[in-house]
C-alpha positions as semicolon CSV with decimal commas, in nm:
position;residue;x (nm);y (nm);z (nm)
1;M;14,377;-4,482;-12,463
2;L;14,568;-4,434;-12,825
3;E;14,680;-4,684;-13,055
4;A;14,881;-4,679;-13,313
5;A;14,905;-4,985;-13,535
6;N;15,185;-5,079;-13,855
7;L;15,234;-4,707;-13,917
8;E;15,459;-4,648;-14,182
9;C;15,544;-4,233;-14,284
10;V;15,726;-4,172;-14,619
11;R;15,821;-3,854;-14,701
12;G;15,896;-3,750;-15,041
13;D;16,125;-4,054;-15,158
14;R;16,219;-4,150;-14,813
15;R;16,031;-4,424;-14,578
16;L;16,105;-4,313;-14,259
17;F;15,958;-4,572;-14,049
18;S;15,735;-4,913;-14,082
19;G;15,562;-5,126;-13,872
20;L;15,544;-4,882;-13,605
21;G;15,325;-4,943;-13,280
22;F;15,263;-4,863;-12,959
23;S;14,973;-4,807;-12,695
24;L;14,934;-4,538;-12,454
25;S;14,722;-4,545;-12,110
26;G;14,542;-4,266;-11,941
27;G;14,786;-4,147;-11,607
28;E;15,115;-4,244;-11,866
29;L;15,430;-4,083;-12,126
30;L;15,520;-4,184;-12,373
31;R;15,840;-3,990;-12,503
32;V;15,955;-4,021;-12,865
33;A;16,315;-3,990;-12,936
34;G;16,516;-4,064;-13,236
35;A;16,810;-3,893;-13,438
36;N;16,743;-3,560;-13,651
37;G;16,539;-3,674;-13,948
38;S;16,390;-3,970;-13,761
39;G;16,079;-3,918;-13,828
40;K;15,991;-3,765;-13,407
41;T;15,765;-3,471;-13,578
42;S;15,617;-3,651;-13,845
43;L;15,518;-3,926;-13,574
44;L;15,306;-3,629;-13,335
45;R;15,161;-3,472;-13,698
46;I;15,019;-3,849;-13,762
47;V;14,909;-3,922;-13,369
48;C;14,700;-3,577;-13,379
49;G;14,578;-3,658;-13,749
50;L;14,743;-3,297;-13,864
51;L;14,964;-3,636;-14,132
52;S;14,813;-3,946;-14,272
53;P;14,999;-4,256;-14,278
54;A;15,116;-4,416;-14,572
55;E;15,018;-4,717;-14,393
56;G;14,892;-4,862;-14,060
57;E;14,581;-4,627;-13,807
58;V;14,577;-4,426;-13,503
59;R;14,296;-4,504;-13,272
60;W;14,126;-4,340;-12,965
61;R;13,892;-4,544;-12,769
62;G;13,905;-4,811;-12,990
63;S;13,823;-4,632;-13,285
64;S;14,017;-4,471;-13,533
65;I;14,083;-4,113;-13,580
66;R;13,989;-4,064;-13,871
67;S;13,669;-4,159;-13,847
68;L;13,586;-3,930;-13,529
69;R;13,782;-3,622;-13,650
70;E;13,595;-3,334;-13,483
71;E;13,564;-3,543;-13,196
72;Y;13,912;-3,663;-13,131
73;W;14,067;-3,317;-13,190
74;K;13,807;-3,181;-12,914
75;E;14,028;-3,415;-12,651
76;I;14,392;-3,326;-12,776
77;V;14,579;-3,046;-12,772
78;Y;14,850;-3,016;-12,995
79;L;15,143;-2,794;-12,955
80;G;15,413;-2,831;-13,286
81;H;15,803;-2,702;-13,304
82;S;15,698;-2,379;-13,369
83;N;15,564;-2,144;-13,185
84;A;15,264;-2,041;-13,365
85;V;15,289;-1,703;-13,215
86;K;15,187;-1,414;-13,521
87;D;15,354;-1,094;-13,430
88;E;15,155;-0,820;-13,451
89;L;14,863;-0,966;-13,167
90;T;14,953;-0,939;-12,818
91;A;15,072;-1,240;-12,597
92;A;14,698;-1,213;-12,456
93;E;14,566;-1,206;-12,858
94;N;14,804;-1,485;-12,921
95;L;14,645;-1,763;-12,672
96;T;14,296;-1,625;-12,699
97;V;14,330;-1,702;-13,092
98;A;14,498;-1,994;-13,053
99;C;14,218;-2,142;-12,805
100;T;13,971;-2,051;-13,001
101;L;14,041;-2,218;-13,298
102;A;14,097;-2,523;-13,151
103;G;13,714;-2,501;-13,030
104;M;13,809;-2,390;-12,627
105;K;13,623;-2,133;-12,510
106;V;13,774;-1,895;-12,240
107;D;13,775;-1,564;-12,132
108;R;14,023;-1,274;-12,076
109;G;14,077;-1,360;-11,704
110;L;14,162;-1,706;-11,763
111;V;14,351;-1,641;-12,014
112;L;14,546;-1,356;-11,833
113;A;14,574;-1,558;-11,489
114;A;14,767;-1,834;-11,774
115;L;15,029;-1,584;-11,926
116;H;15,083;-1,481;-11,534
117;R;15,158;-1,841;-11,441
118;F;15,435;-1,864;-11,678
119;G;15,565;-1,573;-11,558
120;L;15,433;-1,347;-11,886
121;A;15,168;-1,077;-11,683
122;E;15,380;-0,784;-11,788
123;C;15,407;-0,914;-12,146
124;A;15,019;-0,979;-12,194
125;A;14,945;-0,636;-12,351
126;L;15,263;-0,644;-12,533
127;P;15,290;-0,712;-12,940
128;S;15,465;-1,090;-12,961
129;K;15,693;-0,880;-13,223
130;A;15,842;-0,778;-12,914
131;L;15,862;-1,063;-12,642
132;S;16,202;-1,305;-12,708
133;Q;16,241;-1,657;-12,798
134;G;16,209;-1,792;-12,481
135;Q;15,882;-1,561;-12,380
136;R;15,707;-1,642;-12,720
137;R;15,777;-2,056;-12,656
138;R;15,570;-1,952;-12,287
139;V;15,289;-1,761;-12,448
140;S;15,244;-2,104;-12,672
141;L;15,273;-2,308;-12,336
142;A;15,009;-2,134;-12,190
143;R;14,757;-2,308;-12,358
144;L;14,861;-2,600;-12,113
145;I;14,698;-2,409;-11,814
146;L;14,395;-2,446;-12,004
147;S;14,406;-2,797;-12,147
148;E;14,390;-2,956;-11,816
149;N;14,094;-3,100;-11,885
150;L;14,145;-3,286;-12,209
151;P;14,335;-3,624;-12,193
152;L;14,564;-3,602;-12,412
153;W;14,852;-3,380;-12,469
154;I;15,095;-3,398;-12,781
155;L;15,389;-3,179;-12,676
156;D;15,678;-3,157;-12,989
157;E;15,987;-2,988;-12,829
158;P;15,808;-2,860;-12,509
159;F;16,094;-2,729;-12,343
160;T;16,309;-2,565;-12,644
161;A;16,432;-2,182;-12,572
162;L;16,317;-2,230;-12,210
163;D;16,542;-2,110;-11,918
164;A;16,595;-2,398;-11,662
165;A;16,328;-2,277;-11,417
166;A;16,100;-2,288;-11,743
167;V;16,176;-2,592;-11,773
168;D;16,101;-2,713;-11,446
169;Y;15,769;-2,552;-11,460
170;V;15,649;-2,752;-11,767
171;R;15,818;-3,058;-11,625
172;T;15,568;-3,021;-11,307
173;L;15,280;-2,901;-11,583
174;I;15,331;-3,254;-11,748
175;A;15,374;-3,483;-11,447
176;Q;15,071;-3,318;-11,285
177;H;14,864;-3,386;-11,617
178;V;14,981;-3,773;-11,613
179;A;14,900;-3,770;-11,206
180;R;14,505;-3,637;-11,312
181;G;14,494;-3,948;-11,534
182;A;14,545;-3,802;-11,868
183;A;14,820;-3,878;-12,130
184;V;15,130;-3,706;-12,301
185;V;15,310;-3,757;-12,599
186;F;15,647;-3,606;-12,638
187;T;15,965;-3,476;-12,808
188;T;16,239;-3,388;-12,673
189;H;16,609;-3,352;-12,664
190;Q;16,663;-3,297;-12,348
191;E;16,683;-3,452;-12,016
192;A;16,307;-3,539;-11,960
193;E;16,304;-3,651;-11,605
194;I;15,929;-3,618;-11,522
195;V;15,790;-3,802;-11,240
196;G;15,478;-4,091;-11,357
197;T;15,534;-4,423;-11,607
198;M;15,699;-4,321;-11,872
199;S;15,796;-4,549;-12,213
200;T;16,015;-4,426;-12,474
201;L;15,933;-4,526;-12,809
202;D;16,319;-4,495;-12,998
203;L;16,214;-4,415;-13,394
204;D;16,612;-4,520;-13,481
205;T;16,457;-4,857;-13,440
206;W;16,214;-4,820;-13,690
207;A;16,403;-4,697;-13,977
208;N;16,439;-4,860;-14,325
């Protein structure tokens, strides 16, 4: 489903990794590990097409994502390390805007239901500047509930700022998604005991 071949990433005057490759099938998890500064976020941005590698390519169903572009982006959800939540918008408006920008059509009922499942029902109409960091992270993660039909999730530190109950819930969402035959690529500094077939890509072994 997803393949990376001979990837090289250079940021500034530093080569983060080179010769990197992996393959991921539906129903599998890939955890990207490594020390701070090893290039975990850069790799995820390369995989989702937001950053071009210095060498190599990423392929989706056998075709380069560079040629697929919008066709590929419609099949993935990418949640970065930043929540990308706007202070002046409500929780519901932020989630609606995020889905719209990703090309997803969602009505208010679905948005409110997703927020409710993340324990944010009472926060839906609040301006996001009034929310805690954990609540803002859950607003961002609520996109996952609305993206259950997408075959690839790419998640950068999805458990950051969450309490134990929220971490367990996100782990459950990921496990359920993989059980449906989808693939997930993620990074985390926390324990990642997620049910499913999981492999680890340690960037420290690809450093130059």
